C-alpha positions as CSV (number, residue, x, y, z in Angstrom):
1,M,11.8,58.5,-80.0
2,L,11.1,54.8,-79.6
3,K,8.8,55.0,-82.6
4,H,11.6,56.2,-84.8
5,V,14.0,53.6,-83.6
6,L,11.5,50.8,-84.2
7,T,10.7,52.2,-87.6
8,A,14.4,52.3,-88.5
9,A,14.9,48.7,-87.3
10,L,12.0,47.5,-89.3
11,A,13.3,49.2,-92.4
12,A,16.7,47.7,-92.0
13,A,15.2,44.3,-91.6
14,L,13.1,44.6,-94.7
15,L,16.1,45.9,-96.7
16,S,18.2,42.9,-95.7
17,L,15.7,40.4,-97.1
18,P,16.5,38.9,-100.5
19,V,14.6,40.4,-103.4
20,Q,12.7,37.9,-105.6
21,S,12.9,38.7,-109.2
22,S,9.7,39.1,-111.2
23,N,11.0,36.4,-113.6
24,A,11.0,33.7,-110.9
25,Q,8.4,31.1,-111.3
26,A,6.0,31.1,-108.3
27,P,4.5,27.8,-107.4
28,A,0.9,27.3,-108.3
29,P,-1.4,28.1,-105.4
30,D,-3.1,24.7,-105.6
31,A,0.1,22.8,-105.5
32,A,1.4,24.7,-102.4
33,A,-1.8,24.6,-100.4
34,K,-2.6,21.3,-98.6
35,P,-6.3,20.7,-98.1
36,A,-7.3,21.0,-94.5
37,K,-8.5,17.9,-92.8
38,P,-12.0,18.3,-91.3
39,R,-12.0,17.9,-87.5
40,A,-14.2,15.3,-86.1
41,A,-16.8,16.8,-83.8
42,T,-15.9,15.2,-80.5
43,A,-17.4,16.1,-77.2
44,K,-15.1,16.5,-74.2
45,P,-15.3,13.5,-71.9
46,A,-16.7,14.1,-68.4
47,P,-14.0,14.7,-65.8
48,S,-12.9,11.7,-63.7
49,G,-14.1,11.3,-60.1
50,G,-11.1,13.0,-58.6
51,R,-11.1,15.9,-61.1
52,A,-14.8,16.4,-60.7
53,A,-14.5,16.6,-56.9
54,M,-11.6,19.1,-57.3
55,L,-13.7,21.3,-59.7
56,E,-16.6,21.2,-57.3
57,R,-14.3,22.3,-54.4
58,Q,-12.9,25.1,-56.6
59,K,-16.4,26.4,-57.4
60,K,-17.3,26.4,-53.7
61,C,-14.0,28.2,-52.8
62,G,-14.6,30.7,-55.6
63,V,-18.0,31.6,-54.2
64,E,-16.4,32.0,-50.7
65,W,-13.6,34.1,-52.2
66,R,-16.0,36.5,-54.0
67,E,-18.1,36.9,-50.9
68,A,-15.1,37.5,-48.6
69,K,-13.6,40.0,-51.1
70,A,-16.9,41.9,-51.5
71,G,-17.3,42.0,-47.7
72,G,-13.8,43.3,-47.1
73,K,-12.9,40.2,-45.0
74,V,-9.9,39.1,-47.1
75,E,-6.6,39.5,-45.2
76,K,-4.1,42.0,-46.6
77,G,-1.8,40.2,-49.0
78,M,-4.2,37.3,-49.6
79,T,-4.4,36.3,-53.2
80,W,-6.7,33.8,-54.9
81,P,-4.0,31.1,-55.2
82,K,-3.3,31.3,-51.4
83,F,-7.0,31.4,-50.6
84,W,-7.7,28.5,-52.9
85,S,-4.9,26.4,-51.3
86,A,-6.2,26.9,-47.8
87,C,-9.9,26.5,-48.8
88,N,-9.1,23.3,-50.8
89,K,-7.3,21.8,-47.8
90,R,-10.2,22.7,-45.5
91,L,-12.8,21.2,-47.8
92,K,-10.8,18.1,-48.4
93,G,-10.6,17.5,-44.7
94,A,-14.4,18.1,-44.2
């Protein structure tokens, strides 16, 4: 049923579009297309001191999370964001 409704809506939308006559002059493909600028190959800068420390804590907490989850030691209702928050605070204090 939904398939039929969506098909009808698509058909109505297509029918409401203006029709371009075959006599209309289409712009030349070269004139309409802009040449793409080549991107400079830049390497990402290394994270700053604070961000590097946060990423290291996140990796350590990720390892703890996977081990606790595999061992069935995760409390009911515990999610990664909650675990990460508690683990991050614990590691910052240590």
